[in-house]
C-alpha positions as CSV (number, residue, x, y, z in Angstrom):
1,M,-11.0,-2.0,0.7
2,G,-9.8,-1.7,-2.9
3,A,-6.3,-2.3,-4.4
4,Q,-5.2,1.3,-4.3
5,E,-6.2,1.7,-0.6
6,V,-4.2,-1.5,0.3
7,R,-1.2,-0.5,-1.7
8,E,-1.2,2.9,0.1
9,G,-1.5,1.1,3.5
10,F,1.5,-0.9,2.5
11,V,3.6,2.3,1.8
12,R,2.7,3.7,5.2
13,L,3.6,0.5,7.1
14,Y,6.7,-0.4,5.3
15,G,8.0,2.7,3.8
16,A,8.0,1.5,0.1
17,E,5.9,0.4,-2.6
18,P,4.8,-3.1,-2.8
19,E,5.8,-5.3,-5.7
20,G,2.1,-6.1,-6.5
21,V,-1.4,-6.4,-5.2
22,W,-3.4,-9.5,-5.5
23,A,-7.1,-10.5,-4.5
24,A,-8.8,-13.8,-3.7
25,P,-12.5,-14.3,-3.1
26,G,-14.7,-15.9,-0.5
27,R,-17.1,-18.5,-1.8
28,V,-20.6,-19.6,-1.3
29,N,-21.3,-23.3,-1.8
30,L,-24.4,-23.7,-4.1
31,I,-24.6,-27.6,-3.2
32,G,-22.4,-30.3,-1.8
33,E,-21.7,-29.9,2.0
34,H,-19.5,-31.9,4.1
35,T,-18.7,-34.0,0.8
36,D,-15.2,-32.7,0.3
37,Y,-13.4,-34.5,2.8
38,N,-15.2,-37.7,1.8
39,D,-13.6,-37.4,-1.8
40,G,-17.0,-36.4,-3.1
41,F,-18.5,-33.7,-5.2
42,V,-19.1,-30.0,-4.5
43,M,-20.5,-27.0,-6.5
44,P,-19.2,-23.6,-5.1
45,F,-18.8,-20.4,-6.8
46,A,-16.6,-17.3,-6.0
47,L,-18.4,-14.1,-4.3
48,P,-17.4,-10.6,-5.1
49,H,-16.2,-10.2,-1.7
50,T,-12.2,-10.6,-1.6
51,A,-9.2,-10.6,0.5
52,V,-6.6,-8.2,-0.9
53,A,-2.9,-8.4,-0.3
54,A,0.0,-6.1,-1.1
55,V,3.3,-7.9,-1.1
56,S,6.9,-7.5,-1.5
57,R,9.7,-10.1,-1.2
58,R,12.3,-10.2,1.6
59,T,15.7,-12.1,1.6
60,D,16.3,-12.4,5.2
61,G,14.1,-15.1,6.4
62,V,11.6,-12.7,8.0
63,L,7.9,-12.5,7.4
64,R,6.0,-9.3,8.4
65,L,2.1,-9.4,8.5
66,H,-0.5,-6.7,9.0
67,S,-4.2,-6.7,8.7
68,A,-6.2,-3.5,8.1
69,D,-9.1,-5.0,9.6
70,L,-7.7,-5.6,12.9
71,D,-6.6,-3.3,15.8
72,A,-3.2,-4.9,15.9
73,G,0.3,-4.0,14.8
74,V,2.8,-5.5,12.4
75,A,3.6,-9.2,13.3
76,E,7.1,-10.1,12.7
77,L,8.0,-13.9,12.3
78,R,11.0,-15.7,11.4
79,L,10.6,-18.5,8.7
80,D,13.0,-21.0,10.3
81,E,10.8,-20.7,13.6
82,L,7.4,-21.5,12.0
83,A,5.8,-24.6,13.5
84,P,2.3,-26.3,13.2
85,E,-0.2,-25.2,15.7
86,S,2.3,-22.7,17.4
87,D,0.0,-19.6,16.5
88,G,-3.4,-19.1,17.8
89,S,-4.0,-15.7,16.2
90,W,-5.2,-14.5,12.7
91,T,-1.4,-14.7,11.4
92,A,-1.5,-18.5,11.4
93,Y,-3.3,-18.6,8.2
94,P,-0.8,-16.5,6.0
95,A,2.1,-17.8,8.0
96,G,0.8,-21.4,7.5
97,V,0.9,-20.9,3.7
98,V,4.6,-19.7,3.8
99,W,5.2,-22.7,6.0
100,A,3.5,-25.1,3.6
101,L,5.3,-23.7,0.6
102,R,8.7,-24.0,2.1
103,E,7.9,-27.6,3.6
104,A,7.1,-28.5,-0.1
105,G,10.7,-27.2,-1.3
106,H,9.7,-23.9,-2.6
107,P,12.2,-21.1,-2.2
108,V,10.3,-18.6,-0.3
109,T,12.8,-16.3,1.6
110,G,10.5,-13.8,3.2
111,A,7.9,-11.1,2.6
112,D,6.2,-8.1,3.7
113,V,2.4,-8.4,3.7
114,H,-0.4,-6.0,4.0
115,L,-4.1,-7.5,4.0
116,A,-7.6,-6.3,3.8
117,S,-10.7,-8.3,3.4
118,T,-14.4,-7.7,2.6
119,V,-15.2,-11.4,3.2
120,P,-17.5,-11.7,6.3
121,S,-15.6,-13.6,8.9
122,G,-17.3,-16.4,10.6
123,A,-20.1,-16.5,8.2
124,G,-19.2,-19.9,6.5
125,L,-18.1,-18.0,3.3
126,S,-14.4,-19.1,3.5
127,S,-12.8,-16.0,4.8
128,S,-9.8,-18.0,5.9
129,A,-9.4,-19.6,2.5
130,A,-9.4,-16.3,0.8
131,L,-6.6,-14.9,3.1
132,E,-4.6,-18.3,2.3
133,V,-5.0,-18.3,-1.3
134,V,-4.2,-14.5,-1.9
135,V,-1.1,-14.9,0.1
136,A,-0.2,-18.1,-1.8
137,L,-0.8,-16.5,-5.2
138,A,1.3,-13.4,-4.3
139,L,4.2,-15.5,-3.3
140,N,3.8,-17.8,-6.4
141,D,4.1,-14.8,-8.6
142,L,6.9,-13.0,-6.7
143,F,9.1,-16.1,-6.2
144,A,8.2,-17.5,-9.8
145,L,7.1,-20.9,-8.3
146,G,4.8,-21.6,-11.4
147,L,2.3,-23.6,-9.5
148,P,-1.2,-24.0,-10.9
149,G,-4.2,-23.0,-8.9
150,W,-5.2,-26.4,-7.9
151,Q,-1.9,-27.0,-6.5
152,L,-1.9,-23.6,-4.6
153,A,-5.2,-24.9,-3.3
154,R,-3.7,-28.1,-2.0
155,L,-1.0,-26.2,-0.1
156,C,-3.4,-24.0,1.5
157,Q,-5.5,-26.8,2.5
158,R,-2.3,-28.4,4.1
159,A,-1.7,-25.0,5.9
160,E,-5.2,-24.9,7.4
161,N,-5.1,-28.6,8.3
162,V,-1.6,-28.9,9.7
163,Y,-0.4,-25.5,10.6
164,V,-3.7,-23.9,11.9
165,G,-5.1,-27.4,12.9
166,A,-8.5,-27.1,11.3
167,P,-9.6,-30.5,9.5
168,T,-11.1,-28.8,6.6
169,G,-11.6,-30.2,3.1
170,I,-10.3,-28.9,-0.2
171,M,-13.3,-27.1,-1.6
172,D,-12.8,-23.6,-0.1
173,Q,-9.2,-23.0,-1.2
174,T,-10.1,-24.5,-4.6
175,A,-13.0,-22.3,-5.1
176,S,-11.1,-19.3,-4.2
177,A,-8.2,-20.3,-6.4
178,C,-10.0,-21.5,-9.5
179,C,-13.5,-20.2,-9.9
180,E,-14.6,-18.1,-13.0
181,S,-16.9,-15.3,-13.2
182,G,-20.4,-16.3,-14.2
183,H,-19.8,-19.9,-13.2
184,A,-20.2,-22.5,-10.7
185,L,-17.3,-24.9,-10.2
186,F,-18.2,-28.6,-10.3
187,L,-15.3,-30.1,-8.6
188,D,-14.5,-33.7,-7.9
189,T,-12.5,-33.5,-4.7
190,R,-10.9,-36.8,-5.3
191,D,-8.9,-36.1,-8.4
192,L,-9.5,-32.2,-8.3
193,S,-11.0,-32.5,-11.9
194,Q,-13.1,-29.4,-12.7
195,K,-15.8,-28.2,-14.8
196,Q,-17.0,-24.6,-15.0
197,I,-20.7,-24.6,-15.1
198,P,-22.4,-21.5,-16.4
199,L,-24.7,-19.9,-13.8
200,D,-26.7,-16.7,-15.0
201,L,-29.4,-16.5,-12.4
202,A,-30.3,-12.7,-13.3
203,A,-31.0,-13.9,-17.0
204,E,-33.7,-16.1,-15.7
205,G,-35.1,-13.5,-13.5
206,L,-33.8,-15.3,-10.3
207,R,-31.7,-14.2,-7.6
208,L,-29.5,-16.2,-5.0
209,L,-29.3,-14.4,-1.5
210,V,-26.8,-15.1,1.2
211,V,-28.2,-14.6,4.7
212,D,-25.5,-14.3,7.2
213,T,-27.0,-15.2,10.6
214,Q,-24.1,-13.5,12.2
215,V,-23.8,-16.6,14.6
216,T,-20.0,-17.5,14.2
217,H,-18.5,-20.9,14.1
218,A,-15.0,-22.3,14.3
219,H,-14.0,-25.3,12.1
220,S,-11.2,-26.1,14.5
221,G,-13.7,-26.8,17.2
222,G,-14.6,-30.4,18.1
223,E,-17.9,-30.8,16.3
224,Y,-16.5,-30.5,12.8
225,G,-13.8,-33.1,13.7
226,K,-16.4,-35.5,15.1
227,R,-18.3,-35.4,11.9
228,R,-15.1,-36.0,9.9
229,A,-14.1,-39.0,12.1
230,G,-17.5,-40.6,11.9
231,C,-17.4,-40.4,8.2
232,E,-14.0,-42.1,8.3
233,K,-15.5,-44.7,10.6
234,G,-18.4,-45.4,8.2
235,A,-15.9,-45.8,5.3
236,A,-13.9,-48.2,7.3
237,L,-16.9,-50.2,8.3
238,L,-18.1,-50.5,4.7
239,G,-14.6,-51.3,3.4
240,V,-14.2,-48.3,0.9
241,D,-11.4,-45.8,0.8
242,A,-14.1,-43.0,1.3
243,L,-17.8,-42.5,1.4
244,R,-17.7,-41.3,-2.3
245,D,-17.2,-45.0,-3.2
246,I,-20.9,-45.8,-2.1
247,A,-23.2,-45.6,-5.0
248,Y,-26.6,-43.9,-4.5
249,A,-28.2,-47.1,-5.8
250,D,-26.5,-49.2,-3.0
251,L,-27.2,-46.8,-0.1
252,D,-29.9,-48.9,1.4
253,A,-27.7,-52.0,1.4
254,A,-24.9,-50.1,2.8
255,L,-27.0,-48.7,5.6
256,A,-28.2,-52.1,6.5
257,R,-24.7,-53.4,6.8
258,L,-24.0,-50.7,9.5
259,G,-26.4,-52.3,11.8
260,D,-27.0,-50.4,15.1
261,E,-24.2,-47.7,14.4
262,E,-27.0,-45.1,14.2
263,E,-24.9,-42.0,14.3
264,V,-22.6,-43.3,11.5
265,R,-25.7,-44.5,9.5
266,R,-26.9,-40.9,9.5
267,L,-23.6,-39.4,8.4
268,V,-23.2,-42.0,5.6
269,R,-26.7,-41.2,4.4
270,H,-26.2,-37.5,4.1
271,V,-22.8,-37.8,2.2
272,V,-24.1,-40.4,-0.3
273,T,-27.3,-38.3,-0.9
274,E,-25.3,-35.1,-1.0
275,D,-23.2,-36.3,-3.6
276,Q,-26.4,-37.4,-5.7
277,R,-27.8,-33.9,-5.2
278,V,-24.7,-32.2,-6.6
279,E,-25.1,-34.4,-9.6
280,Q,-28.6,-33.5,-9.9
281,V,-27.9,-29.8,-10.0
282,V,-25.2,-30.1,-12.5
283,A,-27.5,-32.2,-14.7
284,L,-30.3,-29.5,-14.4
285,L,-28.0,-26.7,-15.2
286,E,-26.2,-28.3,-18.1
287,S,-29.7,-29.4,-19.6
288,G,-30.6,-25.7,-20.1
289,G,-34.0,-26.3,-18.4
290,D,-35.7,-24.2,-15.9
291,T,-33.1,-23.3,-13.1
292,R,-36.0,-23.0,-10.7
293,A,-35.9,-26.9,-10.5
294,V,-32.7,-26.5,-8.5
295,G,-34.7,-25.0,-5.5
296,P,-36.2,-28.2,-4.1
297,V,-32.6,-29.9,-4.3
298,L,-31.2,-27.1,-2.1
299,T,-34.1,-27.5,0.4
300,A,-33.6,-31.4,0.5
301,G,-30.0,-30.7,1.2
302,H,-30.8,-28.5,4.1
303,A,-33.1,-31.2,5.6
304,S,-30.3,-33.7,5.3
305,L,-27.9,-31.4,7.0
306,R,-30.2,-30.5,9.7
307,D,-31.6,-34.2,10.4
308,D,-28.7,-36.4,9.4
309,F,-25.6,-34.6,9.6
310,R,-26.9,-32.4,12.5
311,V,-24.8,-29.2,11.8
312,S,-27.5,-26.8,11.4
313,C,-28.7,-24.5,14.3
314,P,-32.0,-22.6,15.1
315,E,-30.9,-19.5,13.4
316,L,-30.1,-21.3,10.0
317,D,-33.4,-23.2,10.3
318,L,-35.2,-19.8,10.8
319,V,-33.9,-18.4,7.7
320,V,-34.8,-21.6,5.7
321,D,-38.1,-22.0,7.3
322,T,-39.2,-18.3,6.9
323,A,-38.0,-18.0,3.3
324,L,-39.8,-21.1,2.2
325,A,-42.9,-19.8,3.9
326,H,-42.6,-16.6,1.9
327,G,-42.3,-18.0,-1.5
328,A,-38.6,-18.9,-2.0
329,L,-37.9,-21.4,-4.5
330,G,-35.3,-23.2,-2.2
331,A,-33.2,-22.5,0.8
332,R,-30.5,-24.3,2.9
333,M,-27.6,-23.6,5.1
334,T,-24.2,-23.3,3.4
335,G,-20.6,-23.8,4.7
336,G,-19.5,-26.0,7.7
337,G,-22.5,-25.3,10.0
338,F,-23.2,-24.5,13.6
339,G,-23.8,-20.9,12.5
340,G,-22.7,-19.0,9.5
341,S,-24.9,-18.4,6.5
342,A,-27.8,-19.9,4.4
343,I,-28.7,-19.3,0.8
344,V,-32.1,-18.7,-0.7
345,L,-33.0,-19.1,-4.3
346,A,-35.8,-16.8,-5.4
347,E,-37.6,-14.9,-7.9
348,A,-36.2,-11.4,-8.4
349,T,-39.5,-9.9,-7.8
350,D,-39.7,-11.6,-4.3
351,V,-36.4,-10.6,-3.0
352,E,-37.5,-7.4,-1.2
353,A,-40.5,-9.2,0.5
354,L,-38.3,-12.2,1.5
355,T,-35.5,-10.1,3.0
356,K,-38.1,-8.2,5.1
357,A,-39.8,-11.4,6.2
358,V,-36.4,-12.9,7.3
359,E,-35.6,-9.7,9.0
360,A,-38.8,-9.6,10.8
361,A,-38.6,-13.2,11.9
362,F,-35.1,-12.4,13.5
363,A,-36.5,-9.4,15.3
364,A,-39.4,-11.3,16.7
365,A,-37.1,-14.1,17.9
366,G,-34.9,-11.4,19.7
367,L,-31.9,-12.1,17.4
368,K,-29.4,-9.7,16.0
369,A,-30.5,-8.6,12.5
370,P,-29.0,-10.8,9.7
371,R,-26.9,-9.5,6.9
372,V,-28.4,-10.2,3.6
373,F,-26.8,-9.7,0.1
374,E,-27.0,-11.2,-3.3
375,A,-24.5,-13.7,-4.4
376,V,-23.2,-13.2,-7.9
377,P,-20.9,-15.8,-9.4
378,S,-17.5,-13.8,-9.7
379,A,-13.9,-14.2,-10.5
380,G,-11.1,-16.3,-8.7
381,A,-8.0,-15.2,-7.5
382,R,-6.1,-12.9,-9.6
383,R,-3.2,-10.3,-9.7
384,L,-4.8,-6.7,-9.6
385,S,-1.5,-4.7,-10.1
């Protein structure tokens, strides 16, 4: 749904023109999974799929929320009654942003909000972060808060962690707020330092496909939290602030120190090697060499997520195995795992055959047909009108 349709929907709902329309994208993570809450490195880029919001200010302490994508009416909330983990519906995401802004001392006095999104929900493509960031950006502009993108991302992460109750890292919100068209974002999640890395796959005759398995997941579920707690335990046992502090060269020694803590050993091994893989991909792209060399790094990342971190699933493995068997340069699951999407790096000339092979494999397994589309590095959050 475009800006004009969202604007018209706002007028029908609230009886007046909105003060503006904003958009924030979903993201796909090229490499660097489950490293963000370990103070590590990630490399996402923004998708063309966006959450769009038409918004106007209120001064009476009321927040009105409506989604064009859901069969539900306008939700009306009072700002002074917003409380963490009090809302189990979709409204927790935008309401949580308002709560986080006010908790940080920013003078948000209410708003009317109408939302629509083309970011696939539950696909590991950060639909919730897009929803948070678009509301945060709109309120930042309307209330003249003057917050930069990275700070909006921090507040949105706090909304998701504390208000929604999902223990996610900072990557998703930062990608939505800060990515640039034609680039991947090399992000150090410890200090939020950023570097835009040019990524023009089409110029090299390549494509990056997203394969949405249509198996849904929920980050607020227990498995994600268990992985995070296990990583924190590993850092504590190794005497470091975060697993990011274990150098790749010191990994074997660190694993030996963990003794019979086999589950923790696996988690530590994934995080340390995944940080190394992010740095490998950055070096390959910055060197101006053949981007095809990124493929095996992606595949190695999937093996680590599958075998060490254990967040893959049969459907994701089927995508990766089928794509590699039919000539893909590399493939891996992307996002938090337990469903969602995989990415496939391929020659442009192989895309049609690869897509058909994956669809056939899903059909043969009796699975719902996957959704396949090309991922093009796109613009981050912005005002549309």
